C-alpha atoms as an extended CHARMM CRD file, in Angstrom:
* protein
*
       226  EXT
         1         1  MET       CA              0.1800000000        0.3670000000       -0.1120000000  PROA      1               0.0000000000
         2         2  THR       CA              1.2250000000        3.5570000000       -0.8110000000  PROA      2               0.0000000000
         3         3  GLY       CA              0.9070000000        6.3620000000        1.4580000000  PROA      3               0.0000000000
         4         4  SER       CA             -3.1970000000        6.2550000000        2.0150000000  PROA      4               0.0000000000
         5         5  LEU       CA             -5.5710000000        3.4560000000        1.8210000000  PROA      5               0.0000000000
         6         6  LEU       CA             -8.0860000000        3.8210000000       -0.9900000000  PROA      6               0.0000000000
         7         7  GLU       CA            -11.1410000000        1.4630000000       -1.3410000000  PROA      7               0.0000000000
         8         8  VAL       CA            -13.5290000000        1.2770000000       -4.0330000000  PROA      8               0.0000000000
         9         9  ILE       CA            -16.5340000000       -0.1170000000       -3.6470000000  PROA      9               0.0000000000
        10        10  ALA       CA            -17.5770000000       -2.5850000000       -6.2390000000  PROA      10              0.0000000000
        11        11  LEU       CA            -20.6830000000       -3.5980000000       -7.7960000000  PROA      11              0.0000000000
        12        12  ASP       CA            -19.3250000000       -6.1900000000      -10.0250000000  PROA      12              0.0000000000
        13        13  LEU       CA            -16.2260000000       -7.3890000000      -11.9090000000  PROA      13              0.0000000000
        14        14  ARG       CA            -15.8980000000       -4.6310000000      -14.4980000000  PROA      14              0.0000000000
        15        15  ASP       CA            -15.8200000000       -2.3010000000      -11.6570000000  PROA      15              0.0000000000
        16        16  ALA       CA            -13.1590000000       -4.4460000000       -9.6240000000  PROA      16              0.0000000000
        17        17  VAL       CA            -10.6000000000       -4.4730000000      -12.7650000000  PROA      17              0.0000000000
        18        18  ALA       CA            -10.7970000000       -0.4400000000      -13.1680000000  PROA      18              0.0000000000
        19        19  ALA       CA            -10.5890000000        0.0760000000       -9.8380000000  PROA      19              0.0000000000
        20        20  GLU       CA             -7.0310000000       -1.8220000000       -9.5350000000  PROA      20              0.0000000000
        21        21  GLU       CA             -6.0060000000       -0.8270000000      -12.9460000000  PROA      21              0.0000000000
        22        22  GLY       CA             -6.2600000000        2.6660000000      -11.1870000000  PROA      22              0.0000000000
        23        23  GLY       CA             -4.6520000000        1.9000000000       -7.9780000000  PROA      23              0.0000000000
        24        24  ALA       CA             -6.6480000000        1.2200000000       -5.4540000000  PROA      24              0.0000000000
        25        25  ASP       CA             -5.7950000000       -0.6760000000       -2.7800000000  PROA      25              0.0000000000
        26        26  ARG       CA             -8.7530000000       -3.0970000000       -2.0540000000  PROA      26              0.0000000000
        27        27  LEU       CA            -12.5170000000       -3.3120000000       -2.4940000000  PROA      27              0.0000000000
        28        28  GLU       CA            -15.7200000000       -2.8110000000       -0.8040000000  PROA      28              0.0000000000
        29        29  VAL       CA            -17.9630000000       -5.3150000000       -3.2150000000  PROA      29              0.0000000000
        30        30  VAL       CA            -21.3640000000       -4.8070000000       -2.4770000000  PROA      30              0.0000000000
        31        31  SER       CA            -24.7590000000       -5.2590000000       -4.4030000000  PROA      31              0.0000000000
        32        32  ASP       CA            -27.9120000000       -2.7430000000       -4.4280000000  PROA      32              0.0000000000
        33        33  MET       CA            -26.2170000000        0.1830000000       -3.8050000000  PROA      33              0.0000000000
        34        34  GLY       CA            -30.0110000000        1.7990000000       -4.1100000000  PROA      34              0.0000000000
        35        35  SER       CA            -30.2000000000        0.2630000000       -0.8330000000  PROA      35              0.0000000000
        36        36  GLY       CA            -26.9630000000        1.3630000000        0.8130000000  PROA      36              0.0000000000
        37        37  GLY       CA            -24.9190000000       -1.2370000000       -0.1610000000  PROA      37              0.0000000000
        38        38  LEU       CA            -26.0920000000       -5.4090000000        0.3790000000  PROA      38              0.0000000000
        39        39  THR       CA            -24.4330000000       -8.3170000000        0.4330000000  PROA      39              0.0000000000
        40        40  PRO       CA            -23.4000000000       -9.6920000000       -3.1160000000  PROA      40              0.0000000000
        41        41  SER       CA            -23.3700000000      -13.2480000000       -4.0740000000  PROA      41              0.0000000000
        42        42  ALA       CA            -20.6610000000      -15.8030000000       -3.8000000000  PROA      42              0.0000000000
        43        43  ASP       CA            -20.0690000000      -16.0600000000       -7.3540000000  PROA      43              0.0000000000
        44        44  LEU       CA            -19.4010000000      -11.9460000000       -8.1310000000  PROA      44              0.0000000000
        45        45  VAL       CA            -16.4830000000      -12.5140000000       -5.0450000000  PROA      45              0.0000000000
        46        46  ALA       CA            -15.0120000000      -15.6950000000       -6.6560000000  PROA      46              0.0000000000
        47        47  ALA       CA            -15.1580000000      -14.0030000000      -10.4680000000  PROA      47              0.0000000000
        48        48  ILE       CA            -13.3760000000      -11.1840000000       -8.8250000000  PROA      48              0.0000000000
        49        49  ALA       CA            -11.1170000000      -13.2470000000       -6.9600000000  PROA      49              0.0000000000
        50        50  ARG       CA            -10.4210000000      -14.9570000000      -10.3100000000  PROA      50              0.0000000000
        51        51  GLU       CA             -9.4120000000      -11.8810000000      -12.1800000000  PROA      51              0.0000000000
        52        52  CYS       CA             -8.5610000000       -9.0140000000       -9.7760000000  PROA      52              0.0000000000
        53        53  GLY       CA             -5.8880000000       -9.2580000000       -7.3670000000  PROA      53              0.0000000000
        54        54  LEU       CA             -7.0550000000       -6.7240000000       -4.7570000000  PROA      54              0.0000000000
        55        55  PRO       CA             -8.6470000000       -7.8580000000       -1.1960000000  PROA      55              0.0000000000
        56        56  GLN       CA            -12.4610000000       -7.7650000000       -1.4570000000  PROA      56              0.0000000000
        57        57  MET       CA            -13.8100000000       -6.2090000000        1.9700000000  PROA      57              0.0000000000
        58        58  ILE       CA            -17.4300000000       -7.9740000000        1.4810000000  PROA      58              0.0000000000
        59        59  MET       CA            -21.0210000000       -6.0290000000        2.7230000000  PROA      59              0.0000000000
        60        60  LEU       CA            -22.5130000000       -8.1790000000        5.3020000000  PROA      60              0.0000000000
        61        61  ARG       CA            -26.1130000000       -6.5540000000        5.4340000000  PROA      61              0.0000000000
        62        62  ARG       CA            -29.5250000000       -8.1260000000        3.9740000000  PROA      62              0.0000000000
        63        63  ASP       CA            -31.7910000000       -4.4310000000        4.1060000000  PROA      63              0.0000000000
        64        64  ALA       CA            -31.4710000000       -0.8560000000        4.1840000000  PROA      64              0.0000000000
        65        65  GLY       CA            -31.5480000000       -0.5960000000        7.7720000000  PROA      65              0.0000000000
        66        66  PHE       CA            -28.9790000000       -0.6430000000       10.8230000000  PROA      66              0.0000000000
        67        67  THR       CA            -31.3300000000       -3.2620000000       12.6800000000  PROA      67              0.0000000000
        68        68  VAL       CA            -30.8280000000       -6.6990000000       12.2080000000  PROA      68              0.0000000000
        69        69  ARG       CA            -33.5510000000       -9.6680000000       12.7100000000  PROA      69              0.0000000000
        70        70  PRO       CA            -32.3300000000      -13.0990000000       14.8910000000  PROA      70              0.0000000000
        71        71  GLU       CA            -33.3740000000      -14.5000000000       10.9400000000  PROA      71              0.0000000000
        72        72  GLU       CA            -31.6550000000      -12.0730000000        9.1060000000  PROA      72              0.0000000000
        73        73  LEU       CA            -28.2180000000      -12.4640000000       11.5760000000  PROA      73              0.0000000000
        74        74  ASP       CA            -28.3160000000      -16.4070000000       11.1530000000  PROA      74              0.0000000000
        75        75  ARG       CA            -28.5860000000      -15.9140000000        7.3820000000  PROA      75              0.0000000000
        76        76  LEU       CA            -25.5900000000      -13.7140000000        7.2220000000  PROA      76              0.0000000000
        77        77  ARG       CA            -23.3310000000      -16.0270000000        9.5080000000  PROA      77              0.0000000000
        78        78  ARG       CA            -24.3190000000      -18.8400000000        7.0660000000  PROA      78              0.0000000000
        79        79  ASP       CA            -23.3150000000      -16.9170000000        4.1880000000  PROA      79              0.0000000000
        80        80  VAL       CA            -19.7320000000      -15.9150000000        5.7530000000  PROA      80              0.0000000000
        81        81  LYS       CA            -18.5220000000      -19.4260000000        5.4280000000  PROA      81              0.0000000000
        82        82  GLU       CA            -19.7770000000      -19.2250000000        1.2010000000  PROA      82              0.0000000000
        83        83  LEU       CA            -18.3130000000      -15.6630000000        0.8130000000  PROA      83              0.0000000000
        84        84  THR       CA            -14.8190000000      -16.6860000000        2.4030000000  PROA      84              0.0000000000
        85        85  GLU       CA            -14.2640000000      -19.8560000000        0.6520000000  PROA      85              0.0000000000
        86        86  ALA       CA            -15.1030000000      -17.6170000000       -2.6230000000  PROA      86              0.0000000000
        87        87  GLY       CA            -12.4110000000      -15.1690000000       -1.8060000000  PROA      87              0.0000000000
        88        88  ALA       CA            -13.4060000000      -12.4890000000        0.7980000000  PROA      88              0.0000000000
        89        89  ALA       CA            -10.4150000000      -10.7160000000        3.0880000000  PROA      89              0.0000000000
        90        90  GLY       CA            -12.7400000000       -9.1940000000        5.5100000000  PROA      90              0.0000000000
        91        91  PHE       CA            -16.0360000000       -8.2620000000        5.9980000000  PROA      91              0.0000000000
        92        92  VAL       CA            -18.0600000000       -4.8790000000        6.3760000000  PROA      92              0.0000000000
        93        93  PHE       CA            -20.9470000000       -4.7590000000        8.9820000000  PROA      93              0.0000000000
        94        94  GLY       CA            -22.3060000000       -3.0540000000       12.0300000000  PROA      94              0.0000000000
        95        95  PHE       CA            -25.6960000000       -2.8080000000       13.6480000000  PROA      95              0.0000000000
        96        96  LEU       CA            -27.9320000000       -0.4560000000       15.9530000000  PROA      96              0.0000000000
        97        97  ASP       CA            -30.6170000000       -1.6980000000       18.5650000000  PROA      97              0.0000000000
        98        98  GLU       CA            -34.0950000000        0.0390000000       18.4490000000  PROA      98              0.0000000000
        99        99  ASP       CA            -32.7310000000        2.5670000000       21.1140000000  PROA      99              0.0000000000
       100       100  GLY       CA            -29.8380000000        3.5430000000       18.5740000000  PROA      100             0.0000000000
       101       101  SER       CA            -27.4070000000        2.0890000000       20.3780000000  PROA      101             0.0000000000
       102       102  VAL       CA            -24.7060000000        0.0700000000       18.8590000000  PROA      102             0.0000000000
       103       103  ASP       CA            -26.0760000000       -4.1700000000       19.0080000000  PROA      103             0.0000000000
       104       104  VAL       CA            -22.7870000000       -5.2790000000       20.8560000000  PROA      104             0.0000000000
       105       105  LYS       CA            -24.4420000000       -9.1950000000       20.7910000000  PROA      105             0.0000000000
       106       106  ALA       CA            -25.5070000000       -9.4440000000       16.9620000000  PROA      106             0.0000000000
       107       107  THR       CA            -22.0490000000       -7.4170000000       15.9710000000  PROA      107             0.0000000000
       108       108  GLU       CA            -20.1120000000      -10.1200000000       18.1860000000  PROA      108             0.0000000000
       109       109  ALA       CA            -22.1360000000      -12.6510000000       16.3780000000  PROA      109             0.0000000000
       110       110  LEU       CA            -20.5350000000      -11.9170000000       13.2480000000  PROA      110             0.0000000000
       111       111  ILE       CA            -16.9940000000      -11.0600000000       14.5780000000  PROA      111             0.0000000000
       112       112  GLN       CA            -17.3960000000      -14.8750000000       15.5870000000  PROA      112             0.0000000000
       113       113  ALA       CA            -18.4530000000      -15.6030000000       12.4860000000  PROA      113             0.0000000000
       114       114  VAL       CA            -15.5950000000      -14.1350000000       10.5430000000  PROA      114             0.0000000000
       115       115  SER       CA            -12.9740000000      -14.6650000000       12.4100000000  PROA      115             0.0000000000
       116       116  PRO       CA            -10.0370000000      -14.4240000000       12.2990000000  PROA      116             0.0000000000
       117       117  LEU       CA            -10.3560000000      -11.7890000000        9.5040000000  PROA      117             0.0000000000
       118       118  PRO       CA            -10.6930000000       -8.3280000000        9.3430000000  PROA      118             0.0000000000
       119       119  TRP       CA            -13.8210000000       -6.5310000000        9.5990000000  PROA      119             0.0000000000
       120       120  THR       CA            -15.3510000000       -2.4350000000        8.8670000000  PROA      120             0.0000000000
       121       121  PHE       CA            -17.9310000000       -1.2700000000       11.0030000000  PROA      121             0.0000000000
       122       122  HSD       CA            -20.3560000000        0.0580000000        8.9630000000  PROA      122             0.0000000000
       123       123  ARG       CA            -21.8520000000        3.5420000000        8.5710000000  PROA      123             0.0000000000
       124       124  ALA       CA            -24.5040000000        2.5420000000       11.4260000000  PROA      124             0.0000000000
       125       125  VAL       CA            -22.1790000000        5.0520000000       13.8490000000  PROA      125             0.0000000000
       126       126  ASP       CA            -23.0830000000        7.9650000000       11.9940000000  PROA      126             0.0000000000
       127       127  HSD       CA            -26.9080000000        7.1730000000       12.7580000000  PROA      127             0.0000000000
       128       128  ALA       CA            -26.5400000000        5.9280000000       16.5240000000  PROA      128             0.0000000000
       129       129  ALA       CA            -28.3560000000        8.1620000000       18.5740000000  PROA      129             0.0000000000
       130       130  ASP       CA            -25.0750000000        8.9110000000       20.9610000000  PROA      130             0.0000000000
       131       131  VAL       CA            -22.4160000000        8.7620000000       18.3860000000  PROA      131             0.0000000000
       132       132  ARG       CA            -19.4790000000        9.3920000000       21.5440000000  PROA      132             0.0000000000
       133       133  ALA       CA            -21.5640000000        6.3130000000       22.9770000000  PROA      133             0.0000000000
       134       134  ALA       CA            -21.3810000000        4.1250000000       19.8060000000  PROA      134             0.0000000000
       135       135  TRP       CA            -17.8510000000        4.7930000000       19.5440000000  PROA      135             0.0000000000
       136       136  ARG       CA            -16.4950000000        3.4980000000       22.8580000000  PROA      136             0.0000000000
       137       137  ALA       CA            -18.2970000000        0.5790000000       21.9230000000  PROA      137             0.0000000000
       138       138  VAL       CA            -16.8430000000       -0.2590000000       18.6260000000  PROA      138             0.0000000000
       139       139  ARG       CA            -13.4420000000        0.5560000000       19.2540000000  PROA      139             0.0000000000
       140       140  LEU       CA            -13.3690000000       -2.2770000000       22.0990000000  PROA      140             0.0000000000
       141       141  LEU       CA            -14.7970000000       -4.8150000000       19.7250000000  PROA      141             0.0000000000
       142       142  PRO       CA            -11.9540000000       -7.3960000000       18.6640000000  PROA      142             0.0000000000
       143       143  ASN       CA            -10.1300000000       -7.4000000000       15.3130000000  PROA      143             0.0000000000
       144       144  LEU       CA            -11.5720000000       -4.4190000000       14.3200000000  PROA      144             0.0000000000
       145       145  ALA       CA             -9.6560000000       -2.9140000000       11.2170000000  PROA      145             0.0000000000
       146       146  THR       CA            -11.5050000000        0.2690000000        9.8320000000  PROA      146             0.0000000000
       147       147  VAL       CA            -14.8190000000        2.1120000000       10.7060000000  PROA      147             0.0000000000
       148       148  LEU       CA            -16.3030000000        3.5350000000        7.5590000000  PROA      148             0.0000000000
       149       149  THR       CA            -17.9500000000        6.8470000000        8.9490000000  PROA      149             0.0000000000
       150       150  SER       CA            -18.7070000000       10.1020000000        7.2270000000  PROA      150             0.0000000000
       151       151  GLY       CA            -19.0850000000       11.7190000000       10.6030000000  PROA      151             0.0000000000
       152       152  SER       CA            -22.9590000000       12.5990000000       10.1630000000  PROA      152             0.0000000000
       153       153  PRO       CA            -25.4390000000       10.8010000000        8.2200000000  PROA      153             0.0000000000
       154       154  GLU       CA            -25.9080000000       13.5090000000        5.9600000000  PROA      154             0.0000000000
       155       155  GLY       CA            -22.2010000000       12.5310000000        4.2870000000  PROA      155             0.0000000000
       156       156  VAL       CA            -18.4710000000       13.9850000000        5.2060000000  PROA      156             0.0000000000
       157       157  GLY       CA            -19.5040000000       17.5900000000        3.9060000000  PROA      157             0.0000000000
       158       158  SER       CA            -21.6640000000       17.3750000000        7.0430000000  PROA      158             0.0000000000
       159       159  GLY       CA            -19.0290000000       15.7600000000        9.5360000000  PROA      159             0.0000000000
       160       160  LEU       CA            -16.1780000000       17.3220000000        8.8380000000  PROA      160             0.0000000000
       161       161  ASP       CA            -15.8780000000       18.6310000000       12.5410000000  PROA      161             0.0000000000
       162       162  VAL       CA            -17.0980000000       15.2030000000       14.0580000000  PROA      162             0.0000000000
       163       163  LEU       CA            -14.5490000000       13.3250000000       11.8830000000  PROA      163             0.0000000000
       164       164  ARG       CA            -11.9710000000       15.9310000000       13.3600000000  PROA      164             0.0000000000
       165       165  THR       CA            -13.2320000000       15.1880000000       17.0760000000  PROA      165             0.0000000000
       166       166  ARG       CA            -12.7540000000       11.5410000000       16.8740000000  PROA      166             0.0000000000
       167       167  ALA       CA             -9.0580000000       12.1800000000       15.2300000000  PROA      167             0.0000000000
       168       168  GLU       CA             -8.1650000000       14.2900000000       17.9030000000  PROA      168             0.0000000000
       169       169  ALA       CA             -9.4360000000       11.5460000000       20.2790000000  PROA      169             0.0000000000
       170       170  GLY       CA             -7.0610000000        9.1030000000       18.7910000000  PROA      170             0.0000000000
       171       171  ASP       CA             -9.3730000000        7.6340000000       16.5540000000  PROA      171             0.0000000000
       172       172  ALA       CA             -7.6120000000        8.4600000000       13.3270000000  PROA      172             0.0000000000
       173       173  SER       CA             -6.1730000000        5.2000000000       12.4850000000  PROA      173             0.0000000000
       174       174  LEU       CA             -9.3870000000        3.6860000000       12.7860000000  PROA      174             0.0000000000
       175       175  VAL       CA            -11.2610000000        6.0150000000       10.7270000000  PROA      175             0.0000000000
       176       176  LEU       CA            -12.2670000000        4.9470000000        6.8450000000  PROA      176             0.0000000000
       177       177  ALA       CA            -13.4950000000        8.0740000000        5.7090000000  PROA      177             0.0000000000
       178       178  GLY       CA            -16.3940000000        8.0540000000        2.9320000000  PROA      178             0.0000000000
       179       179  GLY       CA            -20.2860000000        8.4580000000        2.5310000000  PROA      179             0.0000000000
       180       180  GLY       CA            -20.4060000000       11.5380000000        0.1950000000  PROA      180             0.0000000000
       181       181  LEU       CA            -16.7180000000       11.8800000000       -0.2310000000  PROA      181             0.0000000000
       182       182  ARG       CA            -15.4060000000       14.2900000000       -2.4000000000  PROA      182             0.0000000000
       183       183  GLU       CA            -11.9630000000       15.7710000000       -3.5730000000  PROA      183             0.0000000000
       184       184  ALA       CA            -12.7800000000       19.1650000000       -1.5520000000  PROA      184             0.0000000000
       185       185  HSD       CA            -13.1900000000       17.3990000000        1.8650000000  PROA      185             0.0000000000
       186       186  VAL       CA             -9.9340000000       15.5000000000        1.1930000000  PROA      186             0.0000000000
       187       187  PRO       CA             -6.6880000000       17.9460000000        2.3310000000  PROA      187             0.0000000000
       188       188  ALA       CA             -8.6910000000       18.7880000000        5.9860000000  PROA      188             0.0000000000
       189       189  LEU       CA             -8.6850000000       14.7450000000        6.4980000000  PROA      189             0.0000000000
       190       190  LEU       CA             -4.9720000000       14.4070000000        5.8760000000  PROA      190             0.0000000000
       191       191  ASP       CA             -4.5550000000       17.3290000000        8.0040000000  PROA      191             0.0000000000
       192       192  TYR       CA             -6.6340000000       15.8430000000       10.5860000000  PROA      192             0.0000000000
       193       193  GLY       CA             -4.2930000000       12.8360000000       10.5380000000  PROA      193             0.0000000000
       194       194  ILE       CA             -6.9940000000       10.4320000000        8.2450000000  PROA      194             0.0000000000
       195       195  ARG       CA             -5.2500000000        7.9210000000        6.0140000000  PROA      195             0.0000000000
       196       196  ALA       CA             -8.2820000000        5.7640000000        4.5640000000  PROA      196             0.0000000000
       197       197  PHE       CA            -10.5550000000        6.7680000000        2.1670000000  PROA      197             0.0000000000
       198       198  HSD       CA            -13.4500000000        5.1560000000        0.7810000000  PROA      198             0.0000000000
       199       199  VAL       CA            -14.9680000000        6.1280000000       -2.4990000000  PROA      199             0.0000000000
       200       200  GLY       CA            -17.8620000000        4.9230000000       -4.8490000000  PROA      200             0.0000000000
       201       201  GLY       CA            -19.5330000000        7.9570000000       -6.6470000000  PROA      201             0.0000000000
       202       202  ALA       CA            -16.6530000000        9.6450000000       -7.0300000000  PROA      202             0.0000000000
       203       203  VAL       CA            -14.7520000000        7.5080000000       -9.1830000000  PROA      203             0.0000000000
       204       204  ARG       CA            -17.7940000000        6.5390000000      -11.9430000000  PROA      204             0.0000000000
       205       205  GLY       CA            -20.1240000000        9.2060000000      -13.6720000000  PROA      205             0.0000000000
       206       206  SER       CA            -23.1890000000        8.0110000000      -11.6990000000  PROA      206             0.0000000000
       207       207  TRP       CA            -24.3020000000        4.9360000000       -9.8640000000  PROA      207             0.0000000000
       208       208  GLN       CA            -25.2040000000        3.6850000000      -12.9010000000  PROA      208             0.0000000000
       209       209  GLU       CA            -21.9660000000        4.1930000000      -14.5860000000  PROA      209             0.0000000000
       210       210  PRO       CA            -19.0560000000        1.5950000000      -14.0730000000  PROA      210             0.0000000000
       211       211  VAL       CA            -15.9480000000        2.4020000000      -11.9290000000  PROA      211             0.0000000000
       212       212  ASP       CA            -13.3680000000        4.4710000000      -14.3200000000  PROA      212             0.0000000000
       213       213  PRO       CA            -10.0290000000        3.8670000000      -13.7120000000  PROA      213             0.0000000000
       214       214  ASN       CA             -8.8760000000        7.3270000000      -14.4820000000  PROA      214             0.0000000000
       215       215  ARG       CA            -11.0040000000        8.9000000000      -11.6920000000  PROA      215             0.0000000000
       216       216  VAL       CA             -9.3370000000        6.2270000000       -9.4330000000  PROA      216             0.0000000000
       217       217  ARG       CA             -6.0450000000        6.8030000000      -10.2770000000  PROA      217             0.0000000000
       218       218  HSD       CA             -6.7670000000       10.8420000000       -9.6440000000  PROA      218             0.0000000000
       219       219  TRP       CA             -7.9040000000       10.1390000000       -6.2390000000  PROA      219             0.0000000000
       220       220  ARG       CA             -4.9480000000        8.0860000000       -5.9570000000  PROA      220             0.0000000000
       221       221  ARG       CA             -2.6800000000       11.1670000000       -6.4960000000  PROA      221             0.0000000000
       222       222  LEU       CA             -4.7470000000       13.0410000000       -4.5310000000  PROA      222             0.0000000000
       223       223  VAL       CA             -5.0380000000       10.8820000000       -1.1530000000  PROA      223             0.0000000000
       224       224  ASP       CA             -1.4130000000       10.1380000000       -1.7840000000  PROA      224             0.0000000000
       225       225  ARG       CA             -0.6750000000       13.9370000000       -1.5680000000  PROA      225             0.0000000000
       226       226  LEU       CA              1.0490000000       13.8990000000       -5.2340000000  PROA      226             0.0000000000
């Protein structure tokens, strides 16, 4: 990896190949961005593993919300084995309970299922009733690699102050900045000490278009301050 981590959302094999060509460090592989990203098929993960050398972080999420029912959690735990065999390098998940607190029990159940692979806590943290309490809970969880966060439910543009606060609290190494991330946000995030960036729409013309390797190259230079 170069100076900063650059993660690109991949919806299909074409996206994955383009992300690798452009210089991304890893993929977040999802389906259905209209729902904010759901669990992809094991067939897609296997196809990417055959054609692309980038590590794949796989979304574990069955619907658009951040709560999870017991039957959904059981399904996700079953998915883990198949997705790992297909080529997953890690997973992306994170849940809130009905009160808006981190659902530690559900999250720990998936941590156990994916162990020893690393995992990213999803943007549920931005939707918590008490964001500081959510961060305190999340940072204690085992095998945590990064926390995908924009600092606000509305996106990075509204969450820069929160991201700065998180960095000042010692969490810069955990922050994976993403969710409405734009070029103009990067200098401030780098100044805060944040070195991991997550892009999707910014490296394609629209969600109906594939990843553009030239846009990925631009982001590669941007996050590395080249």
